C-alpha positions in Angstrom: -14.6 -16.1 -0.8 -11.6 -16.6 1.3 -10.0 -13.8 3.3 -6.8 -13.7 5.2 -7.0 -11.3 8.1 -4.9 -10.4 11.2 -5.7 -12.3 14.4 -5.8 -10.3 17.6 -2.3 -11.6 18.4 -0.9 -10.5 15.0 -1.0 -14.0 13.4 -2.7 -14.3 10.0 -5.5 -16.8 9.6 -8.2 -17.7 7.1 -11.9 -17.5 7.1 -14.2 -18.6 4.3 -17.8 -18.0 3.6 -20.1 -19.2 0.8 -19.5 -18.5 -2.8 -19.8 -20.8 -5.8 -16.6 -22.8 -6.2 -17.2 -23.1 -9.9 -14.2 -21.4 -11.5 -16.0 -21.0 -14.8 -18.8 -18.8 -13.4 -19.7 -15.8 -15.5 -17.9 -12.6 -15.0 -21.1 -11.1 -13.6 -20.4 -13.1 -10.4 -17.8 -10.6 -9.5 -20.1 -7.7 -9.0 -19.3 -7.7 -5.3 -15.6 -7.6 -6.2 -16.1 -4.3 -8.0 -13.1 -1.9 -8.3 -10.8 -4.9 -8.9 -8.6 -4.0 -11.9 -9.5 -7.3 -13.6 -13.2 -7.6 -13.0 -14.0 -7.2 -16.7 -11.6 -9.9 -17.8 -13.5 -12.8 -19.4 -13.3 -16.1 -17.5 -11.4 -18.5 -19.6 -11.7 -22.3 -19.7 -9.5 -23.6 -17.0 -7.5 -26.9 -16.7 -7.2 -29.2 -13.7 -3.5 -28.5 -13.5 -4.1 -24.7 -13.5 -6.8 -25.0 -10.8 -4.6 -27.3 -8.7 -1.7 -24.8 -8.9 -4.0 -21.9 -7.8 -5.2 -23.9 -4.8 -1.6 -24.8 -3.9 -0.9 -21.0 -3.9 -3.8 -20.5 -1.5 -2.6 -23.2 0.8 1.0 -21.7 0.8 -0.4 -18.3 1.6 -2.7 -19.6 4.3 0.2 -21.4 6.1 3.1 -19.0 5.6 1.8 -15.5 5.0 4.0 -13.1 7.1 3.0 -10.2 9.3 2.2 -7.1 7.3 0.8 -8.9 4.2 -3.0 -9.7 3.8 -4.7 -11.5 1.0 -8.2 -12.2 -0.3 -9.1 -14.7 -3.0 -12.4 -15.5 -4.5 -13.8 -19.0 -4.9 -16.1 -17.9 -7.7 -13.1 -16.3 -9.5 -10.0 -18.2 -8.6 -8.1 -16.3 -11.3 -8.3 -13.2 -9.2 -6.5 -12.2 -5.9 -6.2 -9.0 -3.9 -3.3 -8.3 -1.5 -2.5 -5.4 0.8 1.0 -4.8 2.0 1.8 -2.5 5.0 4.7 -0.2 4.5 7.7 -1.3 6.6 9.3 0.9 9.3 12.3 2.9 8.2 11.1 3.3 4.6 9.2 6.1 2.7 6.2 3.7 2.8 6.1 3.4 6.5 2.6 2.5 7.9 1.0 3.0 4.5 -1.4 0.5 2.9 -0.6 -0.6 -0.7 -3.2 -2.6 -2.5 -2.5 -5.0 -5.4 -4.8 -6.8 -7.7 -3.5 -10.0 -9.3 -4.8 -11.9 -12.4 -3.6 -15.5 -13.0 -3.4 -16.0 -16.8 -4.3 -19.2 -18.6 -0.7 -20.5 -18.7 0.2 -19.6 -15.1 2.8 -20.3 -13.7 4.7 -20.6 -16.9 3.4 -17.1 -17.7 3.8 -14.8 -14.7 0.7 -13.2 -13.0 -0.5 -9.8 -14.2 -0.3 -7.3 -11.3 -1.8 -3.9 -10.9 -1.7 -1.7 -7.8 -4.2 0.9 -6.6 -2.0 3.9 -7.4 -4.4 6.8 -6.6 -2.6 8.6 -9.5 0.8 8.4 -7.8 4.0 6.7 -9.1 5.6 5.6 -5.8 8.4 3.5 -7.1 10.5 3.1 -10.4 8.7 -0.3 -10.7 5.2 1.0 -10.0 3.6 3.5 -12.3 0.7 6.0 -12.1 -1.5 3.8 -14.2 -1.1 1.0 -11.7 1.2 -1.1 -13.8 3.8 -3.1 -11.8 7.0 -4.0 -13.8 7.8 -7.6 -13.1 11.6 -8.1 -13.1 13.4 -11.4 -12.9 14.0 -10.8 -9.2 10.2 -10.5 -8.6 9.2 -13.4 -10.8 12.4 -15.4 -11.7 10.7 -18.5 -13.2 7.7 -20.7 -13.2 8.7 -22.2 -9.9 8.1 -18.9 -8.1 5.1 -18.6 -5.8 2.8 -15.7 -4.9 4.1 -15.8 -1.4 7.6 -15.2 -2.7 6.3 -12.5 -5.0 4.5 -10.6 -2.2 7.4 -10.8 0.2 9.7 -9.6 -2.6 7.4 -6.6 -3.2 7.5 -5.7 0.5 11.2 -6.3 1.0 12.8 -5.5 -2.3 10.5 -2.9 -3.9 8.8 -1.0 -1.0 12.2 -0.7 0.7 14.3 2.1 2.2 16.1 2.9 -1.1 13.5 2.7 -3.9 15.5 4.8 -6.3 18.0 1.9 -6.6 15.4 0.3 -8.9 15.8 3.0 -11.5 17.6 1.6 -14.5 21.2 2.9 -14.6 21.0 4.8 -11.3 23.8 2.9 -9.6 25.8 2.0 -12.8 28.7 4.1 -11.6 28.5 3.0 -8.0 27.5 4.9 -4.9 28.4 8.6 -4.7 27.5 11.7 -2.8 25.3 12.9 -5.7 23.5 9.5 -5.8 23.0 9.7 -2.1 21.5 13.3 -2.4 19.1 12.3 -5.2 18.1 9.3 -3.2 17.2 11.5 -0.2 15.1 13.8 -2.4 13.4 10.9 -4.0 12.5 9.4 -0.6 11.0 12.7 0.4 8.9 12.8 -2.7 7.7 9.2 -2.1 6.9 9.9 1.5 4.7 12.8 0.5 2.9 10.6 -2.0 2.5 7.9 0.6 0.9 10.4 3.0 -1.4 11.6 0.2 -2.3 7.9 -0.6 -3.2 7.5 3.1 -5.7 10.4 2.8 -7.2 8.9 -0.3 -7.5 5.4 1.1 -9.1 6.7 4.3 -11.6 8.6 2.2 -12.3 5.7 -0.2 -11.0 2.3 0.8 -10.9 -0.5 -1.7 -14.1 -2.6 -1.5 -14.7 -6.3 -0.7 -14.6 -6.1 3.1 -11.4 -4.1 3.2 -13.2 -1.0 4.6 -13.1 -2.2 8.2 -9.5 -3.3 7.8 -8.5 0.2 6.6 -10.3 1.9 9.5 -8.7 -0.4 12.0 -5.2 0.0 10.6 -5.3 3.8 10.6 -6.8 3.9 14.1 -4.0 1.7 15.4 -1.2 3.5 13.6 -2.6 7.1 13.8 -0.2 8.2 16.5 2.9 6.7 14.8 2.0 8.4 11.5 1.4 11.8 13.0 4.4 11.6 15.3 6.6 10.8 12.3 5.1 13.9 10.6 6.1 16.0 13.6 9.6 14.6 13.4 9.9 15.4 9.7 8.8 18.9 10.4 11.6 19.2 12.9 14.1 18.0 10.3 14.3 14.2 10.6 15.2 12.5 7.3 12.9 10.0 5.8 14.0 6.6 7.1 15.1 8.0 10.5 18.6 8.9 9.6 19.7 11.4 12.3 23.0 12.4 10.7 21.4 14.9 8.3 18.2 16.8 7.9 15.4 16.9 5.4 14.7 19.8 3.0 12.5 22.8 3.9 10.2 22.1 1.0 9.6 18.6 2.4 8.7 20.0 5.8 6.2 22.4 4.4 4.5 19.6 2.4 4.4 17.3 5.4 2.7 20.0 7.4 -0.1 20.3 4.9 -0.5 16.5 4.7 -0.5 16.2 8.5 -3.4 18.6 8.9 -5.4 16.7 6.3 -4.6 13.4 8.0 -5.6 14.7 11.4 -9.2 15.4 10.3 -9.4 12.2 8.2 -8.4 10.2 11.3 -10.9 12.0 13.5 -13.7 11.2 11.0 -13.0 7.5 11.3 -13.1 7.6 15.1 -9.5 8.2 16.0 -10.3 11.2 18.2 -6.9 11.0 19.8 -5.7 12.9 16.7 -7.1 16.1 18.2 -4.0 16.1 20.5 -1.8 16.7 17.4 -3.5 19.9 16.4 -1.1 22.7 17.5 -2.3 25.6 19.7 -3.9 28.4 17.8 -1.6 31.5 17.7 -4.3 33.8 16.5 -8.1 33.9 16.2 -7.9 36.4 13.3 -8.4 34.3 10.2 -6.6 36.7 8.0 -3.4 36.0 9.9 -3.5 32.2 9.4 -2.3 30.4 6.3 -5.0 29.4 3.9 -4.6 25.6 4.5 -5.0 26.2 8.3 -7.9 28.6 8.3 -10.5 25.9 9.0 -8.7 25.1 12.2 -9.7 28.5 13.7 -13.2 27.2 13.8 -12.4 23.7 15.0 -13.2 23.1 18.7 
């Protein structure tokens, strides 16, 4: 299996370790790839052209993969690929981890890859559904000359961007307006809450195939940024960092609940600095504390 992981200097590099490089191995060979959306797909008879194109994709990813995108591919199942994209700053997805499973069909690249993301039950974009389906538009996969590198960068820059509601069909047909701006703000708040809830789920149960350590390392390193952003939202900062307006009160309340859950998830993975984000106790009488905070009264 090949894996592309971050170097200590932030550069992506490739390790490999032993697996059969026979692409026609039985599907049982993917037992250690479990929880991949496409594990149960039968392995089809490949062609030399198809296999060469897949290896070209690997080489392109190895040499050009940008910061914030990480990939694993499997020598025993070269028709499968898993990628994780880190949410960019200034977006509702900031510092989140978004996992995608890719299946290369028999007639790839004439037929586009089939893509599913680990949704956790959340629809976080008009192009990404609760079931995990990713809608491939012409912008994401314009033709058979497109590459997986271009596709993953497009997901990061064009889909997981600062204005995801723009992907909703018909949303901007009449051009920008105050109403559209307002709905976009509310949509971003909803997506940010879903992103925070996704973080909680991923920390509790990270995708397998050696991503467990990656998830722990990511959230240890970004714990302070995530919790500081939650504090800023609770003070009124809009999602994306716009200082000209303020977020809704409902959003602030939801962020507070997510923040407390994140604090204790981060502590459980060794990010003990998260203790500093627990606010001082105002009362030791449990009956005077909101239900979602009551466990804090007993936290030393």
